[in-house]
C-alpha beads as a LAMMPS data file, in Angstrom:
LAMMPS data file: protein, C-alpha beads

405 atoms
404 bonds

1 atom types
1 bond types

-500.0 500.0 xlo xhi
-500.0 500.0 ylo yhi
-500.0 500.0 zlo zhi

Masses

1 110.0

Atoms # bond

1 1 1 2.893 35.317 -5.794
2 1 1 3.252 32.134 -7.849
3 1 1 0.195 29.927 -7.297
4 1 1 1.392 27.148 -9.612
5 1 1 1.419 23.649 -8.072
6 1 1 3.748 21.005 -9.463
7 1 1 3.074 17.451 -8.316
8 1 1 5.840 14.890 -8.693
9 1 1 4.259 11.470 -9.109
10 1 1 1.490 9.878 -11.118
11 1 1 -0.203 7.563 -8.645
12 1 1 -3.380 7.845 -6.607
13 1 1 -1.936 10.295 -4.059
14 1 1 -0.756 12.649 -6.809
15 1 1 -4.049 12.374 -8.659
16 1 1 -6.105 13.051 -5.538
17 1 1 -4.114 16.192 -4.729
18 1 1 -4.834 17.575 -8.202
19 1 1 -8.513 16.594 -7.960
20 1 1 -8.901 18.083 -4.476
21 1 1 -7.294 21.373 -5.521
22 1 1 -9.662 21.749 -8.451
23 1 1 -12.635 20.846 -6.246
24 1 1 -11.798 23.751 -3.933
25 1 1 -11.359 25.960 -7.021
26 1 1 -7.604 26.468 -6.739
27 1 1 -6.931 29.131 -9.400
28 1 1 -3.342 28.325 -10.308
29 1 1 -1.799 25.974 -12.817
30 1 1 -1.542 22.332 -11.730
31 1 1 1.075 20.101 -13.346
32 1 1 1.587 16.412 -12.653
33 1 1 4.892 14.801 -13.604
34 1 1 4.532 11.035 -13.967
35 1 1 7.381 8.765 -14.998
36 1 1 4.840 6.121 -16.055
37 1 1 3.231 5.822 -19.513
38 1 1 -0.262 5.250 -18.073
39 1 1 -2.647 7.781 -16.519
40 1 1 -3.104 7.571 -12.727
41 1 1 -4.578 4.258 -11.622
42 1 1 -5.738 2.452 -8.501
43 1 1 -3.156 -0.003 -7.210
44 1 1 -5.386 -2.616 -5.479
45 1 1 -6.582 -4.187 -8.766
46 1 1 -2.971 -4.858 -9.782
47 1 1 -2.739 -7.788 -7.371
48 1 1 -6.369 -8.810 -7.798
49 1 1 -8.679 -8.374 -10.806
50 1 1 -6.040 -7.267 -13.319
51 1 1 -3.624 -9.984 -12.264
52 1 1 -6.223 -12.754 -12.455
53 1 1 -7.422 -11.521 -15.860
54 1 1 -10.909 -10.423 -14.793
55 1 1 -10.286 -6.770 -15.710
56 1 1 -8.146 -4.880 -18.180
57 1 1 -5.824 -1.965 -17.519
58 1 1 -8.234 0.883 -18.229
59 1 1 -10.611 -0.357 -15.520
60 1 1 -8.063 0.719 -12.887
61 1 1 -7.745 4.322 -14.060
62 1 1 -8.619 6.878 -11.381
63 1 1 -10.421 9.021 -13.956
64 1 1 -11.080 8.727 -17.713
65 1 1 -8.183 9.813 -19.893
66 1 1 -9.935 13.055 -20.949
67 1 1 -10.638 14.120 -17.353
68 1 1 -7.296 15.756 -16.674
69 1 1 -7.318 18.249 -19.524
70 1 1 -10.964 19.109 -18.839
71 1 1 -10.037 20.045 -15.258
72 1 1 -7.040 22.083 -16.438
73 1 1 -4.614 19.581 -14.961
74 1 1 -1.489 19.272 -17.073
75 1 1 -0.745 15.546 -16.812
76 1 1 2.678 14.823 -18.292
77 1 1 3.299 11.117 -18.749
78 1 1 6.745 9.595 -19.321
79 1 1 8.189 12.637 -17.559
80 1 1 10.779 12.097 -14.853
81 1 1 11.610 14.831 -12.333
82 1 1 15.392 15.045 -12.111
83 1 1 15.808 17.498 -9.251
84 1 1 14.144 20.103 -7.055
85 1 1 15.781 23.505 -6.592
86 1 1 14.163 24.937 -3.446
87 1 1 16.124 28.207 -3.573
88 1 1 14.509 29.181 -6.884
89 1 1 11.332 27.101 -6.432
90 1 1 12.051 25.190 -9.611
91 1 1 11.691 21.567 -10.648
92 1 1 13.930 20.333 -13.441
93 1 1 12.829 17.349 -15.510
94 1 1 15.104 14.690 -16.964
95 1 1 14.690 16.399 -20.344
96 1 1 15.976 19.670 -18.918
97 1 1 12.665 21.521 -18.730
98 1 1 12.408 23.935 -15.811
99 1 1 9.056 24.342 -14.035
100 1 1 8.533 27.141 -11.518
101 1 1 6.250 26.449 -8.580
102 1 1 4.610 28.169 -5.658
103 1 1 4.086 24.774 -4.058
104 1 1 5.630 21.454 -4.984
105 1 1 4.140 18.140 -3.887
106 1 1 6.128 14.939 -3.537
107 1 1 3.937 11.908 -4.220
108 1 1 6.815 9.730 -5.336
109 1 1 5.557 6.547 -3.677
110 1 1 7.904 3.651 -3.076
111 1 1 9.859 0.993 -4.919
112 1 1 10.000 -2.741 -4.383
113 1 1 12.741 -4.068 -2.180
114 1 1 14.734 -6.776 -3.957
115 1 1 17.163 -8.576 -1.622
116 1 1 20.757 -9.027 -2.791
117 1 1 20.409 -12.724 -3.588
118 1 1 22.036 -14.520 -6.481
119 1 1 19.742 -15.217 -9.404
120 1 1 17.204 -12.431 -8.888
121 1 1 18.243 -10.726 -12.118
122 1 1 17.303 -13.775 -14.217
123 1 1 14.439 -13.551 -16.713
124 1 1 11.256 -14.805 -15.083
125 1 1 11.850 -12.922 -11.826
126 1 1 9.130 -10.310 -11.234
127 1 1 8.091 -7.601 -8.809
128 1 1 4.576 -6.190 -8.485
129 1 1 4.313 -2.436 -8.056
130 1 1 3.126 -0.886 -11.321
131 1 1 0.515 -1.599 -13.959
132 1 1 3.271 -2.743 -16.306
133 1 1 4.494 -5.151 -13.596
134 1 1 1.002 -6.633 -13.223
135 1 1 0.500 -7.117 -16.952
136 1 1 3.937 -8.718 -17.372
137 1 1 3.304 -11.090 -14.470
138 1 1 -0.148 -11.981 -15.794
139 1 1 1.290 -12.819 -19.200
140 1 1 3.988 -14.998 -17.615
141 1 1 1.788 -16.859 -15.118
142 1 1 -0.365 -18.854 -17.488
143 1 1 -2.474 -21.810 -16.302
144 1 1 -0.261 -24.647 -15.137
145 1 1 2.836 -22.468 -14.680
146 1 1 4.710 -22.938 -11.393
147 1 1 4.920 -19.638 -9.486
148 1 1 7.033 -19.156 -6.363
149 1 1 6.310 -16.050 -4.289
150 1 1 8.850 -14.681 -1.826
151 1 1 6.890 -12.989 0.938
152 1 1 3.689 -13.741 2.816
153 1 1 2.491 -10.176 3.296
154 1 1 -0.523 -8.495 1.727
155 1 1 0.793 -8.275 -1.840
156 1 1 2.277 -11.758 -1.857
157 1 1 -0.948 -13.312 -0.578
158 1 1 -3.185 -11.293 -2.894
159 1 1 -0.997 -12.347 -5.810
160 1 1 -1.194 -15.971 -4.642
161 1 1 -4.973 -15.716 -4.646
162 1 1 -5.164 -14.098 -8.096
163 1 1 -2.637 -16.423 -9.741
164 1 1 -4.258 -19.520 -8.247
165 1 1 -7.572 -18.359 -9.700
166 1 1 -5.745 -17.985 -13.010
167 1 1 -4.712 -21.644 -12.874
168 1 1 -1.084 -21.290 -11.796
169 1 1 0.547 -23.632 -9.277
170 1 1 1.559 -21.305 -6.446
171 1 1 4.051 -21.683 -3.603
172 1 1 4.393 -18.916 -0.995
173 1 1 7.725 -18.757 0.857
174 1 1 7.727 -16.700 4.067
175 1 1 10.802 -16.219 6.257
176 1 1 8.735 -15.485 9.381
177 1 1 7.001 -18.310 11.292
178 1 1 3.564 -17.043 10.207
179 1 1 1.848 -15.070 7.438
180 1 1 1.258 -11.316 7.768
181 1 1 3.559 -11.362 10.783
182 1 1 4.260 -7.618 10.641
183 1 1 0.630 -6.535 10.838
184 1 1 -1.643 -9.357 12.024
185 1 1 -2.257 -11.220 15.244
186 1 1 -1.452 -14.963 15.267
187 1 1 -5.174 -15.817 15.090
188 1 1 -5.565 -13.851 11.856
189 1 1 -2.371 -15.354 10.462
190 1 1 -3.669 -18.858 11.187
191 1 1 -6.988 -18.126 9.504
192 1 1 -5.314 -16.847 6.328
193 1 1 -2.900 -19.785 6.274
194 1 1 -5.806 -22.223 6.422
195 1 1 -7.627 -20.301 3.675
196 1 1 -4.680 -20.397 1.277
197 1 1 -3.862 -24.033 1.891
198 1 1 -7.513 -24.968 1.396
199 1 1 -7.358 -23.395 -2.073
200 1 1 -4.275 -25.352 -3.121
201 1 1 -1.525 -22.834 -2.319
202 1 1 1.621 -24.425 -0.906
203 1 1 2.806 -22.257 2.001
204 1 1 6.288 -22.684 3.482
205 1 1 6.898 -20.834 6.758
206 1 1 10.062 -20.073 8.699
207 1 1 12.263 -20.514 5.643
208 1 1 13.945 -17.687 3.772
209 1 1 15.301 -17.917 0.245
210 1 1 19.068 -17.903 -0.206
211 1 1 19.314 -17.847 -4.007
212 1 1 17.501 -18.383 -7.271
213 1 1 18.963 -20.374 -10.146
214 1 1 18.421 -21.186 -13.787
215 1 1 20.232 -21.270 -17.113
216 1 1 18.416 -18.924 -19.469
217 1 1 15.676 -17.996 -16.980
218 1 1 14.707 -18.729 -13.403
219 1 1 14.021 -22.410 -12.770
220 1 1 14.278 -22.816 -9.004
221 1 1 14.657 -21.022 -5.698
222 1 1 16.695 -22.522 -2.855
223 1 1 15.764 -22.147 0.814
224 1 1 17.847 -21.898 3.971
225 1 1 17.374 -25.573 4.772
226 1 1 18.637 -26.570 1.309
227 1 1 15.183 -27.296 -0.090
228 1 1 14.777 -26.654 -3.819
229 1 1 11.496 -25.198 -5.054
230 1 1 11.080 -25.517 -8.804
231 1 1 9.444 -22.551 -10.495
232 1 1 8.858 -21.039 -13.914
233 1 1 8.094 -17.611 -12.432
234 1 1 9.461 -16.056 -9.247
235 1 1 7.639 -13.100 -7.707
236 1 1 9.519 -11.048 -5.104
237 1 1 7.176 -9.438 -2.544
238 1 1 9.379 -8.779 0.489
239 1 1 8.508 -5.128 1.071
240 1 1 8.911 -1.635 -0.299
241 1 1 11.133 1.349 0.381
242 1 1 9.976 4.974 0.149
243 1 1 11.246 7.024 -2.787
244 1 1 13.193 9.780 -1.067
245 1 1 16.099 10.429 -3.419
246 1 1 14.707 13.636 -4.930
247 1 1 13.860 14.998 -1.503
248 1 1 17.214 14.100 0.013
249 1 1 19.153 15.608 -2.889
250 1 1 17.120 18.799 -2.455
251 1 1 18.223 19.002 1.180
252 1 1 14.858 18.019 2.656
253 1 1 14.881 16.017 5.881
254 1 1 14.347 12.274 5.356
255 1 1 14.295 9.245 7.641
256 1 1 12.597 6.152 6.231
257 1 1 10.422 8.570 4.318
258 1 1 10.277 12.308 3.699
259 1 1 9.737 13.940 7.085
260 1 1 6.703 16.233 7.201
261 1 1 4.752 18.150 9.849
262 1 1 1.073 17.756 10.746
263 1 1 0.172 19.717 7.606
264 1 1 2.314 17.355 5.479
265 1 1 4.820 20.142 4.825
266 1 1 8.467 19.147 4.522
267 1 1 11.380 20.997 6.134
268 1 1 10.888 23.468 3.249
269 1 1 7.257 24.534 3.698
270 1 1 6.802 25.235 -0.010
271 1 1 7.286 21.500 -0.612
272 1 1 4.755 18.997 0.709
273 1 1 4.797 15.202 0.694
274 1 1 2.191 12.483 1.128
275 1 1 1.411 8.841 0.563
276 1 1 3.900 5.991 0.788
277 1 1 6.903 8.327 0.675
278 1 1 5.946 10.557 3.642
279 1 1 6.507 10.123 7.382
280 1 1 4.257 12.303 9.534
281 1 1 3.874 12.939 13.295
282 1 1 0.899 11.211 14.918
283 1 1 -0.405 12.671 18.153
284 1 1 -2.746 9.674 18.301
285 1 1 0.191 7.261 18.614
286 1 1 2.871 9.560 20.000
287 1 1 5.349 8.820 17.217
288 1 1 5.914 9.318 13.517
289 1 1 4.159 7.028 11.044
290 1 1 4.621 6.090 7.426
291 1 1 1.495 4.381 6.113
292 1 1 1.136 2.296 2.962
293 1 1 -2.574 2.352 2.193
294 1 1 -5.232 3.724 -0.129
295 1 1 -6.808 5.565 2.790
296 1 1 -3.534 7.367 3.489
297 1 1 -3.303 8.534 -0.131
298 1 1 -6.880 9.843 -0.235
299 1 1 -6.991 11.440 3.220
300 1 1 -3.470 12.797 2.829
301 1 1 -4.424 14.491 -0.436
302 1 1 -7.238 16.368 1.315
303 1 1 -4.761 17.539 3.965
304 1 1 -2.246 18.667 1.341
305 1 1 -4.922 20.627 -0.519
306 1 1 -5.918 22.305 2.757
307 1 1 -2.305 23.136 3.594
308 1 1 -1.780 24.686 0.165
309 1 1 -5.032 26.664 0.106
310 1 1 -5.329 27.672 3.775
311 1 1 -1.753 27.396 5.020
312 1 1 -2.655 24.874 7.712
313 1 1 -3.950 21.354 8.241
314 1 1 -3.889 18.690 10.934
315 1 1 -3.314 15.201 9.558
316 1 1 -3.547 12.399 12.112
317 1 1 -5.599 9.577 10.586
318 1 1 -6.787 6.370 12.133
319 1 1 -4.905 3.813 10.003
320 1 1 -7.040 1.439 7.950
321 1 1 -6.022 -1.160 5.416
322 1 1 -7.952 -3.811 3.500
323 1 1 -7.118 -6.914 1.511
324 1 1 -9.171 -9.377 -0.540
325 1 1 -7.921 -12.950 -0.856
326 1 1 -9.975 -15.769 -2.362
327 1 1 -13.032 -13.482 -2.092
328 1 1 -12.572 -13.043 1.659
329 1 1 -12.399 -9.442 2.883
330 1 1 -9.688 -8.747 5.458
331 1 1 -9.710 -5.361 7.247
332 1 1 -7.450 -3.759 9.832
333 1 1 -8.467 -0.667 11.812
334 1 1 -5.935 1.105 14.026
335 1 1 -2.544 -0.110 15.221
336 1 1 -2.381 -2.845 17.850
337 1 1 1.166 -2.144 19.073
338 1 1 1.201 -1.924 22.858
339 1 1 -2.164 -3.666 23.284
340 1 1 -2.403 -5.611 26.543
341 1 1 -5.620 -7.529 25.883
342 1 1 -7.371 -9.122 22.903
343 1 1 -10.821 -10.632 22.389
344 1 1 -11.890 -12.904 19.539
345 1 1 -15.375 -13.193 18.117
346 1 1 -15.867 -15.844 15.456
347 1 1 -18.409 -17.971 13.704
348 1 1 -18.225 -20.291 10.703
349 1 1 -17.751 -17.491 8.161
350 1 1 -16.704 -14.365 10.006
351 1 1 -13.942 -13.343 12.367
352 1 1 -13.343 -10.296 14.548
353 1 1 -10.388 -9.633 16.808
354 1 1 -10.485 -6.608 19.109
355 1 1 -7.303 -5.230 20.697
356 1 1 -7.438 -3.268 23.949
357 1 1 -5.012 -1.144 25.926
358 1 1 -5.842 -0.171 29.504
359 1 1 -9.425 -1.234 28.859
360 1 1 -9.879 0.879 25.704
361 1 1 -10.326 -0.658 22.242
362 1 1 -7.436 0.542 20.091
363 1 1 -7.549 -1.710 17.011
364 1 1 -9.513 -4.403 15.226
365 1 1 -8.853 -7.154 12.698
366 1 1 -11.865 -8.396 10.733
367 1 1 -12.687 -11.006 8.128
368 1 1 -15.896 -10.491 6.146
369 1 1 -17.357 -7.952 8.562
370 1 1 -20.478 -6.156 7.317
371 1 1 -20.086 -2.473 6.342
372 1 1 -22.182 -1.263 9.286
373 1 1 -19.979 -3.196 11.687
374 1 1 -16.879 -1.715 10.080
375 1 1 -18.300 1.801 10.460
376 1 1 -19.207 1.108 14.093
377 1 1 -15.737 -0.255 14.830
378 1 1 -14.051 2.730 13.259
379 1 1 -16.206 5.134 15.260
380 1 1 -15.624 3.229 18.489
381 1 1 -11.853 3.163 18.043
382 1 1 -11.820 6.852 17.048
383 1 1 -13.654 7.806 20.235
384 1 1 -11.843 5.398 22.546
385 1 1 -14.751 3.148 23.493
386 1 1 -14.170 0.631 26.240
387 1 1 -13.207 -2.841 25.036
388 1 1 -15.801 -4.673 27.172
389 1 1 -18.654 -2.517 25.885
390 1 1 -17.647 -2.893 22.241
391 1 1 -17.102 -6.625 22.670
392 1 1 -20.608 -7.093 24.088
393 1 1 -22.086 -4.961 21.304
394 1 1 -20.391 -7.118 18.670
395 1 1 -21.492 -10.297 20.426
396 1 1 -25.071 -9.101 20.318
397 1 1 -24.849 -7.794 16.733
398 1 1 -23.211 -10.904 15.294
399 1 1 -24.874 -13.501 17.575
400 1 1 -21.551 -15.322 17.558
401 1 1 -19.721 -17.724 19.806
402 1 1 -17.279 -15.860 21.978
403 1 1 -13.788 -16.689 23.183
404 1 1 -10.876 -14.846 24.688
405 1 1 -7.695 -14.608 22.611

Bonds

1 1 1 2
2 1 2 3
3 1 3 4
4 1 4 5
5 1 5 6
6 1 6 7
7 1 7 8
8 1 8 9
9 1 9 10
10 1 10 11
11 1 11 12
12 1 12 13
13 1 13 14
14 1 14 15
15 1 15 16
16 1 16 17
17 1 17 18
18 1 18 19
19 1 19 20
20 1 20 21
21 1 21 22
22 1 22 23
23 1 23 24
24 1 24 25
25 1 25 26
26 1 26 27
27 1 27 28
28 1 28 29
29 1 29 30
30 1 30 31
31 1 31 32
32 1 32 33
33 1 33 34
34 1 34 35
35 1 35 36
36 1 36 37
37 1 37 38
38 1 38 39
39 1 39 40
40 1 40 41
41 1 41 42
42 1 42 43
43 1 43 44
44 1 44 45
45 1 45 46
46 1 46 47
47 1 47 48
48 1 48 49
49 1 49 50
50 1 50 51
51 1 51 52
52 1 52 53
53 1 53 54
54 1 54 55
55 1 55 56
56 1 56 57
57 1 57 58
58 1 58 59
59 1 59 60
60 1 60 61
61 1 61 62
62 1 62 63
63 1 63 64
64 1 64 65
65 1 65 66
66 1 66 67
67 1 67 68
68 1 68 69
69 1 69 70
70 1 70 71
71 1 71 72
72 1 72 73
73 1 73 74
74 1 74 75
75 1 75 76
76 1 76 77
77 1 77 78
78 1 78 79
79 1 79 80
80 1 80 81
81 1 81 82
82 1 82 83
83 1 83 84
84 1 84 85
85 1 85 86
86 1 86 87
87 1 87 88
88 1 88 89
89 1 89 90
90 1 90 91
91 1 91 92
92 1 92 93
93 1 93 94
94 1 94 95
95 1 95 96
96 1 96 97
97 1 97 98
98 1 98 99
99 1 99 100
100 1 100 101
101 1 101 102
102 1 102 103
103 1 103 104
104 1 104 105
105 1 105 106
106 1 106 107
107 1 107 108
108 1 108 109
109 1 109 110
110 1 110 111
111 1 111 112
112 1 112 113
113 1 113 114
114 1 114 115
115 1 115 116
116 1 116 117
117 1 117 118
118 1 118 119
119 1 119 120
120 1 120 121
121 1 121 122
122 1 122 123
123 1 123 124
124 1 124 125
125 1 125 126
126 1 126 127
127 1 127 128
128 1 128 129
129 1 129 130
130 1 130 131
131 1 131 132
132 1 132 133
133 1 133 134
134 1 134 135
135 1 135 136
136 1 136 137
137 1 137 138
138 1 138 139
139 1 139 140
140 1 140 141
141 1 141 142
142 1 142 143
143 1 143 144
144 1 144 145
145 1 145 146
146 1 146 147
147 1 147 148
148 1 148 149
149 1 149 150
150 1 150 151
151 1 151 152
152 1 152 153
153 1 153 154
154 1 154 155
155 1 155 156
156 1 156 157
157 1 157 158
158 1 158 159
159 1 159 160
160 1 160 161
161 1 161 162
162 1 162 163
163 1 163 164
164 1 164 165
165 1 165 166
166 1 166 167
167 1 167 168
168 1 168 169
169 1 169 170
170 1 170 171
171 1 171 172
172 1 172 173
173 1 173 174
174 1 174 175
175 1 175 176
176 1 176 177
177 1 177 178
178 1 178 179
179 1 179 180
180 1 180 181
181 1 181 182
182 1 182 183
183 1 183 184
184 1 184 185
185 1 185 186
186 1 186 187
187 1 187 188
188 1 188 189
189 1 189 190
190 1 190 191
191 1 191 192
192 1 192 193
193 1 193 194
194 1 194 195
195 1 195 196
196 1 196 197
197 1 197 198
198 1 198 199
199 1 199 200
200 1 200 201
201 1 201 202
202 1 202 203
203 1 203 204
204 1 204 205
205 1 205 206
206 1 206 207
207 1 207 208
208 1 208 209
209 1 209 210
210 1 210 211
211 1 211 212
212 1 212 213
213 1 213 214
214 1 214 215
215 1 215 216
216 1 216 217
217 1 217 218
218 1 218 219
219 1 219 220
220 1 220 221
221 1 221 222
222 1 222 223
223 1 223 224
224 1 224 225
225 1 225 226
226 1 226 227
227 1 227 228
228 1 228 229
229 1 229 230
230 1 230 231
231 1 231 232
232 1 232 233
233 1 233 234
234 1 234 235
235 1 235 236
236 1 236 237
237 1 237 238
238 1 238 239
239 1 239 240
240 1 240 241
241 1 241 242
242 1 242 243
243 1 243 244
244 1 244 245
245 1 245 246
246 1 246 247
247 1 247 248
248 1 248 249
249 1 249 250
250 1 250 251
251 1 251 252
252 1 252 253
253 1 253 254
254 1 254 255
255 1 255 256
256 1 256 257
257 1 257 258
258 1 258 259
259 1 259 260
260 1 260 261
261 1 261 262
262 1 262 263
263 1 263 264
264 1 264 265
265 1 265 266
266 1 266 267
267 1 267 268
268 1 268 269
269 1 269 270
270 1 270 271
271 1 271 272
272 1 272 273
273 1 273 274
274 1 274 275
275 1 275 276
276 1 276 277
277 1 277 278
278 1 278 279
279 1 279 280
280 1 280 281
281 1 281 282
282 1 282 283
283 1 283 284
284 1 284 285
285 1 285 286
286 1 286 287
287 1 287 288
288 1 288 289
289 1 289 290
290 1 290 291
291 1 291 292
292 1 292 293
293 1 293 294
294 1 294 295
295 1 295 296
296 1 296 297
297 1 297 298
298 1 298 299
299 1 299 300
300 1 300 301
301 1 301 302
302 1 302 303
303 1 303 304
304 1 304 305
305 1 305 306
306 1 306 307
307 1 307 308
308 1 308 309
309 1 309 310
310 1 310 311
311 1 311 312
312 1 312 313
313 1 313 314
314 1 314 315
315 1 315 316
316 1 316 317
317 1 317 318
318 1 318 319
319 1 319 320
320 1 320 321
321 1 321 322
322 1 322 323
323 1 323 324
324 1 324 325
325 1 325 326
326 1 326 327
327 1 327 328
328 1 328 329
329 1 329 330
330 1 330 331
331 1 331 332
332 1 332 333
333 1 333 334
334 1 334 335
335 1 335 336
336 1 336 337
337 1 337 338
338 1 338 339
339 1 339 340
340 1 340 341
341 1 341 342
342 1 342 343
343 1 343 344
344 1 344 345
345 1 345 346
346 1 346 347
347 1 347 348
348 1 348 349
349 1 349 350
350 1 350 351
351 1 351 352
352 1 352 353
353 1 353 354
354 1 354 355
355 1 355 356
356 1 356 357
357 1 357 358
358 1 358 359
359 1 359 360
360 1 360 361
361 1 361 362
362 1 362 363
363 1 363 364
364 1 364 365
365 1 365 366
366 1 366 367
367 1 367 368
368 1 368 369
369 1 369 370
370 1 370 371
371 1 371 372
372 1 372 373
373 1 373 374
374 1 374 375
375 1 375 376
376 1 376 377
377 1 377 378
378 1 378 379
379 1 379 380
380 1 380 381
381 1 381 382
382 1 382 383
383 1 383 384
384 1 384 385
385 1 385 386
386 1 386 387
387 1 387 388
388 1 388 389
389 1 389 390
390 1 390 391
391 1 391 392
392 1 392 393
393 1 393 394
394 1 394 395
395 1 395 396
396 1 396 397
397 1 397 398
398 1 398 399
399 1 399 400
400 1 400 401
401 1 401 402
402 1 402 403
403 1 403 404
404 1 404 405
């Protein structure tokens, strides 16, 4: 039996699978194929401390450069997987090398969505997904430079925060009528809008871009109402799409992500998938989910390692995602879809929004909540605590003014 594991991808999910396998003393060879030139790194600093210039690239590395060889993990940088051959359990690289596997792991992540608008191929137009992207954007967005950002989601707002701190003049353009519209309640959106405007960010809502323009490089972006926004740098942050091409070409089932079972095994059980590229069944929510979060990468890696070593795993996480903007910590626990009641707890500095369904707390949105409160909220949502009880507990713990959303 071949116990070799070949991991396609060089991000956090891929790195955590390799680390987890070695921690459980997996005896076989472990190979990581990364198309990037850098060792695995954490993505959150890309839109925060690396982008604003506080930290350098090496600070984001998941492990020191020497770690991988010491753990007998064959990390191959600048190595692109060209295809998977499930019938022979072989992965072929772009250079023609053939790697046999007992298990293959797809941790291919996602790529930035760039809308088909005129002018988005001009110099000065950026995306923010990789370390190289972050460094290029940081070099371009010097103090005083005008930066327009398409998209008022997490990455767009984090970039607005970092670039404003760097001294750039930032305009955020969001097609929806509010920020974070896909994930946040209106109260949270309003709070973040006020925060950004108070720090000098110009935020334009309910207006999509129709084209960018410039002679030798981008100089302006035009909105649906005809408004012209001058810019020296244009950052496109309108979403990502899962990388499924390798899986689809190998005959694996895909639908807005690589489809996997509760053990994160694909339609070919010798191939597993996790992270941004994978869509898994959630008994908790009664549907399939594809999560884009650090938590999903870390917890998913533990499930993949268990599936490989024990032949079984049950992956059904409580979704959690965090964001830091202008030194304010924003956290989401659970999914609020289908909630029929919400309660707001707020004071001058902190904010907590609880979502309930049939009297049970199912999700929370927090700004600057203390770690013990976050742990309590997660436990309460995991166990299905009643909304009224949790609301009263938070009122007592925070000693805050209370209002109904």
